[in-house]
N, C-alpha and C positions, 0 to 999 in steps of 0.2 A: 127375362127382364127385357122390356122393350123401350125404345127411344121414340119420343114424339117431339116434333118441332113446335116451338112457341108460335101462336097465332098473333100477328101484329095487330095493333089497334085496340085491340081491346084495352056485480063488480066483485069482482072478487076482492079478497083481501090481498094487499100488496105488501110484500116484504122485500126490501132491496137496498142496494148500496149504489148510489149514483156516482159515476165518474164525474168529478166536479166540472161540469160544463164543457168537457172536451169535445163532445159531439155537436155542439151548437155551431151552426154556420153563420158567421158574422156578415156574409155577403148577401146580396139580394137574389142570387141565382136560384131558381126553383129547383127542387130535388128531381133527380131522374126518376121516372116511373117505369116499372118493369112488370111484365105479366108473369104470373105464377100459376102453375097447374096443380101443384101438390098441396098448397096451403088450404084450399077448399076441401080437399080430401082428408087433410089432417083434422079440420073442424068436423067434418062428417063422421070421422072415426070416433070422436068423443061425444057426439050428441046423445048417445045412449047412456052416458054416465050421469049419475045424479051428483051435482056439485063436484065436478072433476077437479083434480089438482094438476096444475101445469107448472113446470119449471122452465124459465126463460133464461138462457145463458147470455143474453145481450143486455145493453144498458136499459134503464127504466125509460119507457116511452109511453106517455099517457094515452095516446091514441090506441096503442096495442092493448093496454089494460082495459080500456073502454070496449074495444072490439070484442075481445074474448069474453069479457064479463057479460056483455049483452047477449052474445050468441050462446054462451055455454053456462052462464051463472057459476063461474068457476072461481077457485082460489089460485092466484098467480104468485109464485115464488120467484122473484127476480134475483139472479146471482150474476153480476156483471163480470164474467170471466175475462172479457176483453180488457177491462181496466186492470184486473189482477195480473194478467199476462204482460201487459204493457209495463206495469210497475216492476214486475220480476225481471223483465228484460233490461230495463234501465239500471236496475240494481245488480245485474249480473248474477241472478240467483234463479235461473230457469229450472235448474235441477230440483230445487226445493219446491218450486211450483208443481213440478211433475210428481214429486214424492208425496205432496199433500193432497193430491186429487182423491185418493182412496178414502180419505177421511172427511171429504166435503159433505155438507148437508146433513144435519142431524135428523135424518129421516130413515125409517126402517125400510128394508128392501121390500119391493112390491107394493109401495104406497103412492106412487105417482102415476097419473093417467097419461100425461103427455109431456114431451120435452121439445122445446124450440131451440135448436142448435144454431140456426142461421148458417153463416159460413165460418164458424169458429175453428173447425178442424183444419181449415187451410193454413192456419197460422202456427200449428203445432208440429213439433218433431214427431217421428213415428212412435217413440216410447210414450210421450205424453198423450198422443192420440189413442193409443191402445189402453192406457190407464183410464182415460176419461170415458172411452166407450164401454169398458167393463163396468165402471161405476154407474153409468146411465142404464145399461142393460139390467143391472141388478135393481135399480130404483123402480123401473117401470113394472106395473102390475100386468098379469096376463090380460090380453085384449087391448093394452095400451099402445101408444104410438109415439114415434120420434121422427121429427122433421129436420133434415139437414141439407145444406147446399154444399156442393163440392166443385171447385174449379176444375175444368176439363183440360186446362193448359196452364202453364206457369204465367202468373200475372206480376209484372214488376211494380215497384213502388212500396213505400212504407206508409200505410194508412189502414184504418178500419172502415167498415161500412155500417152505418146505422140503418136498420130496416124498420120502416113504419108501415103498418098494414093500412091500406086504403079501403079495400074490400077483399072478398075471398079470391079474387082473380088478379089483384094488383097490389104491389108494394112500392113505396117511395124510398129511394136510396139517397143517403147523404154520406160523403166521405169525410173523415176527420183524421187528423194526424196521429200517428203512433210511432213507436220505435221498432215495431215488428214488421217484418216482411212475410209474405206468404211462403211457406216452406214445402207444403205437402201437395202433390198431385197424385191422387189415389185411383188406380185402375178399378174398373167395375168389380172384378172378382175379389179385389182386396178390400173394397168397401164392404162386401158381404162378410169377409173374414173378420174385419174390424168389429162388426156388430154381431159376432157369433151368438146365437141364441135367439135372434130375431129373424123374421123373414122380410124380404124386400117386397112391399105391397105395390109400390110405384117407383119407377126410375125413369126420369124424363130429362132428356137433353134439350135445353132451351137455346134459342138463337143467341142469347148472351154468352154462350159457351159454358154456362153453369149447369151442373147436373143436380136436379132436385130429387131427393130420395126420401120416400116415406117408408119407415120401418114399422112393423107390427109385432107385438109379442104374442106368440100363440097362446090360445086358451089352454088351461090345464086339461089333460085327458082325464075322462072319468075313470074311476078304478075298475079294474077288470072284474067281471062277475066270477064268483067262486066256482 
């Protein structure tokens, strides 16, 4: 696993539940733009798939739906886990959120081509992170990919970040309020353990101090000759 530094400067069907306007920025301040190295590799990993299925763990973002739909002619299933976790935290039922992860998504194992996690794992306790990672590993078909961002150091503040794809090398970030703080800072070796069953195809430490990780599910081995 190698670290690379960020270089400065640089339709499918939609099923989702929108967090009711929480991520909208009422001010005039433009969103922060940040370079990404792994997003383009995630897209490239799915270009060989015919009508791939992508699960997005973030809020519904129209620009993202358009971007992936145009590039991949995919079906996007949006499941806003940020809103669900925020609600569970406010209602003091995070344990039930964790216990319900195994039963999320009425999809058979091995039927999803790609998963966009964004930075959601940063907000989970270790038990919830392990439960979610197991569920996602099971959902992804052989040859599929998972993209996740991990904080490389503890970041203070109670807010979520909405990621909007600008192009394959750039995302726009807007912070919006939440009741959740980042909890988890995962070491490199523990990231691999968290997603046991997948291989790390790319691990890139950006100047933003965020680690971008692209996981791939190995293709099934052909049966041994008799």
